[in-house]
N, C-alpha and C positions, 0 to 999 in steps of 0.2 A: 504493500500500500504506500509506504513512504516514497518508493521509486516512482510510482505513478504520479504522485503529487509533485515531485521534483521535475519530472518530464513535462508535466502540464505547465508548471511555472516557467520552465525554460522556453517552451513553445510560445507562451504569452509574451515573454520578454523579447524573444527574437522577432515576433510579429510586430510588436510595438516599435522596435528599433528599425524595422524595414518600412515603416509607414512613410518615410521621407522627412524632409525638412518642413518646418511650418510654412504655410502660405505667405507670400509677400503681402505686407499691409496694403490696404486699399488706398490709392492716392486720394487726397482731399484738395479742395481749391485753396490757393493762396492768392488773395487779391490785394492790390495796393497801387501805389503811384510813385513814379520817379520824378523828382523836381530838381531844378538847378539852384544855384546860390541866391538867385533873385526870386525864388519860390514859383518859378514858371515851369510848366510841364516839359519833360524831356521825352520827345516822341521819336519813333524810328530807331530804337535800340533793342537789342536782345538782352533780356535779363536771364541770368543763369543761376539756378540754385544747386549748390554742390553739397551732397550729404556729408556730414562729419562722421567719423574722423578721417576717412580714406579718400574722399572726393570722387568716388567712382560713380559714373552714370549721372551726369547733370540733368536737371529738368529745366527746360527752356521755354520762354514765352517772349512776346514782343510787346513793346509799349505802343499804345494808341496815340492819336493826336493830342489827347488830354493828359498824356503821361501815365494813364492807367494800364495795368497788366493783370493777367490771370495765368497762373501756373498750377499744374496739378502735381503734388508731391506726397509721398507717403509721410505720415507723421514722423517727426524727429527734429534734429538740429541741423541747420544749414549755414553755409557761407554764401554770399551772393556776389556776382561780378556782372559787368556790362560789356557789350560790344556793339558797334554800329552795324546796322543792316546795310550791306553795300548797295548803293543805288544802281550800280551797273548790273546788279542781279535783280533789279525790280523790287527791291525791298523784301526779298524772300528770306525769312529767318533760316531756312534750311540751307541756304547758299554758303553760309560761313563767312569768314573774313573778319578782321578786326579793324577798328579805327586807328588812325595814326595817334599814338599816345600823345596827349597834351595838345593836339592840333584840332582846330575847328574844321569839320568836314562839310562843305557845302551848306553853311548856315546852321549846321547842327551843333549842339552843345559839345564842347571838347570833353572827352572822357579822361580824367586824370589817370596816369599810368597805374597807380595802385588799384584802381577799380577794374582793371583788365586782368589782374593776376589774383588767383584764388589764395595764394599764400601771403599776399600783401593787403587784401581788401579789409577795410575797417568794418564791413558788414558781416560780423561773425556771430555765431550762436543764435541765429534767428530760429525761434521756436515755432514749429508747426504742430499744433495739437490735433488730436483725433477728429475734432469737428471742423478743422480747417482754420484759416486765418483771414480776417478782413481788415482793411484800413492800414496796412503796412506802408509806411512812408520812408522812402530812401532818397537822401539828398546827395546830389553830385556837387561837392565843394572841394576846393583845393586843400 
């Protein structure tokens, strides 16, 4: 009888261990606005949310004409960076490319170099709770 109980326990443990890793958390909306030093909207930039601590798999969105954005992220802590949407690519966020650090590009707000680099950005530890986040304001200042 004790052998049967031990075998059953072993089978349950093996089955439980083979169930795989837990499912990925469901992404939630992060809504906010990017503004410049004069409190004006920063439009036409890509905002990237990098998960802490390893920065793998950024979540990207684009700012609208009023500076607003929406990005879907699993709950957790993030760092944020910016990059311009290249006009030669029709403003397509998927086209990639970065602005010239510290230079104004075609009337767009210049992005300070530290906001282009996930290791230098001051936008650290942005908390995204399970219910999402609204009203996040990120200021582009030197």
